[in-house]
Backbone as JSON, one array per atom type, in Angstrom:
{
  "sequence": "MLIPEQDNIVELHYLKPKMNADLMQLAAVNRKHIQRATSATKINTATIGNVVQQFNLHVIARHVEDEAWPAPV",
  "N": [[0.85, -1.16, 0.0], [0.59, 2.17, -0.87], [0.95, 5.38, 0.41], [0.58, 8.7, -0.06], [2.55, 11.42, 1.21], [0.89, 13.78, 1.98], [-1.37, 16.04, 3.22], [-4.94, 15.76, 3.71], [-5.78, 14.34, 1.4], [-8.01, 12.61, -0.43], [-8.77, 11.47, -2.77], [-7.26, 10.27, -5.82], [-7.06, 12.23, -7.84], [-6.83, 14.53, -6.35], [-4.23, 14.94, -5.76], [-1.27, 16.88, -6.27], [0.1, 17.55, -9.53], [2.9, 16.78, -9.82], [3.32, 15.17, -7.55], [1.46, 13.18, -8.11], [2.58, 12.07, -10.46], [5.04, 11.18, -9.41], [4.12, 9.28, -7.57], [2.92, 7.4, -9.28], [5.18, 6.52, -10.65], [6.65, 5.38, -8.53], [4.84, 3.36, -7.85], [5.0, 1.79, -10.17], [7.64, 0.85, -10.04], [7.45, -0.6, -7.67], [5.58, -2.55, -8.48], [7.1, -4.03, -10.33], [9.09, -5.13, -8.64], [7.5, -6.6, -6.84], [6.31, -8.4, -8.61], [8.55, -9.9, -9.44], [9.37, -10.97, -6.96], [7.21, -12.52, -6.12], [6.28, -14.03, -8.22], [3.78, -13.56, -9.33], [0.64, -14.06, -11.0], [-0.76, -11.88, -11.88], [-0.53, -8.38, -11.32], [-2.36, -6.29, -9.4], [-3.4, -2.93, -9.3], [-4.88, -0.5, -7.44], [-7.19, 2.01, -6.27], [-8.67, 1.38, -3.83], [-11.11, 1.16, -1.2], [-13.18, 2.51, 1.24], [-13.48, 3.08, 3.84], [-11.43, 4.38, 5.33], [-10.71, 7.74, 5.24], [-8.48, 8.67, 3.72], [-6.38, 8.93, 1.03], [-5.09, 6.03, -0.52], [-2.98, 3.83, -2.28], [-3.27, 0.68, -3.52], [-1.17, -2.05, -4.19], [-1.26, -5.12, -5.4], [-0.34, -8.47, -5.36], [-1.47, -11.07, -7.36], [-2.58, -14.42, -7.74], [-3.4, -17.3, -9.69], [-4.16, -19.3, -8.03], [-5.3, -17.98, -5.9], [-7.79, -17.63, -3.42], [-9.93, -15.96, -4.05], [-9.68, -15.59, -6.77], [-10.94, -15.12, -10.08], [-11.96, -12.81, -9.07], [-12.24, -9.47, -7.59], [-10.17, -8.4, -4.79]],
  "CA": [[0.0, 0.0, 0.0], [1.34, 3.42, -0.95], [0.19, 6.5, 0.94], [1.33, 9.95, -0.26], [2.73, 12.28, 2.38], [0.23, 15.04, 1.7], [-2.58, 16.09, 4.03], [-6.27, 15.96, 3.14], [-5.94, 13.73, 0.09], [-9.0, 11.54, -0.35], [-8.85, 10.89, -4.11], [-6.05, 10.38, -6.62], [-7.03, 13.49, -8.57], [-6.53, 15.63, -5.43], [-2.77, 15.11, -5.69], [-0.63, 17.83, -7.19], [0.61, 16.8, -10.68], [4.21, 16.16, -9.58], [3.12, 14.1, -6.57], [0.77, 12.11, -8.83], [3.57, 11.43, -11.33], [6.0, 10.47, -8.55], [3.43, 8.12, -7.01], [2.76, 6.41, -10.35], [6.52, 5.95, -10.89], [6.93, 4.51, -7.39], [3.98, 2.18, -7.98], [5.54, 0.97, -11.25], [8.84, 0.19, -9.5], [6.96, -1.6, -6.71], [4.96, -3.65, -9.22], [8.19, -4.86, -10.88], [9.71, -5.89, -7.54], [6.52, -7.56, -6.33], [6.18, -9.45, -9.63], [9.73, -10.77, -9.35], [9.43, -11.63, -5.65], [6.09, -13.42, -5.87], [5.89, -14.73, -9.46], [2.33, -13.4, -9.43], [-0.01, -14.15, -12.29], [-1.19, -10.53, -12.21], [-0.37, -7.37, -10.27], [-3.47, -5.33, -9.42], [-3.15, -1.63, -8.69], [-6.21, 0.09, -7.29], [-7.46, 2.96, -5.19], [-9.85, 0.81, -3.2], [-11.31, 1.43, 0.22], [-14.07, 3.61, 1.56], [-13.56, 3.22, 5.3], [-10.46, 5.39, 5.76], [-10.79, 8.91, 4.37], [-7.13, 9.08, 3.32], [-6.05, 8.23, -0.2], [-4.02, 5.04, -0.5], [-2.91, 3.06, -3.52], [-2.95, -0.71, -3.25], [-0.47, -2.83, -5.21], [-1.58, -6.44, -4.88], [0.06, -9.62, -6.16], [-2.55, -12.04, -7.48], [-2.21, -15.72, -8.3], [-4.55, -18.1, -10.1], [-4.54, -20.12, -6.87], [-5.97, -17.16, -4.89], [-9.14, -18.05, -3.07], [-10.9, -15.07, -4.7], [-9.37, -15.44, -8.2], [-10.38, -13.87, -10.58], [-12.72, -11.69, -8.5], [-11.42, -8.5, -6.85], [-9.94, -8.66, -3.37]],
  "C": [[0.9, 1.23, 0.0], [0.44, 4.56, -0.5], [1.02, 7.77, 0.78], [1.42, 10.76, 1.03], [2.2, 13.68, 2.05], [-1.1, 15.02, 2.44], [-3.84, 16.27, 3.18], [-6.43, 15.45, 1.71], [-6.87, 12.53, 0.25], [-9.08, 10.8, -1.69], [-7.55, 11.14, -4.87], [-5.95, 11.75, -7.32], [-6.84, 14.71, -7.67], [-5.03, 15.9, -5.34], [-2.3, 16.17, -6.67], [0.01, 17.01, -8.32], [1.95, 16.1, -10.44], [4.09, 14.99, -8.61], [2.44, 12.9, -7.24], [1.76, 11.35, -9.71], [4.57, 10.62, -10.52], [5.38, 9.19, -7.97], [3.28, 7.03, -8.07], [4.1, 5.74, -10.68], [6.9, 4.98, -9.77], [6.09, 3.23, -7.47], [4.51, 1.25, -9.07], [6.77, 0.19, -10.77], [8.42, -0.91, -8.53], [6.34, -2.8, -7.42], [6.03, -4.59, -9.78], [8.81, -5.73, -9.79], [8.76, -6.96, -6.99], [6.35, -8.71, -7.32], [7.34, -10.43, -9.54], [9.72, -11.59, -8.05], [8.36, -12.7, -5.48], [5.72, -14.31, -7.06], [4.38, -14.69, -9.66], [1.85, -13.54, -10.86], [-0.35, -12.76, -12.8], [-0.91, -9.62, -11.03], [-1.52, -6.38, -10.42], [-3.05, -4.06, -8.71], [-4.49, -0.92, -8.63], [-6.26, 1.08, -6.14], [-8.75, 2.52, -4.51], [-9.94, 1.21, -1.73], [-12.16, 2.66, 0.44], [-14.12, 3.9, 3.05], [-12.67, 4.35, 5.79], [-10.49, 6.54, 4.77], [-9.4, 9.51, 4.12], [-6.8, 8.26, 2.08], [-4.93, 7.22, 0.04], [-4.13, 4.21, -1.76], [-2.45, 1.65, -3.19], [-2.25, -1.33, -4.44], [-0.5, -4.26, -4.7], [-1.13, -7.53, -5.86], [-1.08, -10.62, -6.16], [-2.03, -13.31, -8.15], [-3.49, -16.48, -8.68], [-5.05, -18.94, -8.93], [-5.24, -19.32, -5.77], [-7.39, -17.66, -4.66], [-10.19, -17.24, -3.82], [-10.71, -14.97, -6.22], [-10.57, -15.84, -9.06], [-11.13, -12.63, -10.06], [-11.77, -10.71, -7.79], [-11.21, -8.92, -5.4], [-10.24, -7.42, -2.56]]
}
């Protein structure tokens, strides 16, 4: 999970353009490392969650063997 260090961000589009670009670059690097480390079938990236009113970006390794596959987690 990636959480930008910027107050009062609830949605991705609230981020300043540079912060948004930096976050997407960081997420891409994380996806590559997670893919290598887990041999995941698919890497999901999503802005899921409605409980916490703070923006967070999930990067999730998925495998065909996942209990929920291919449904969302």
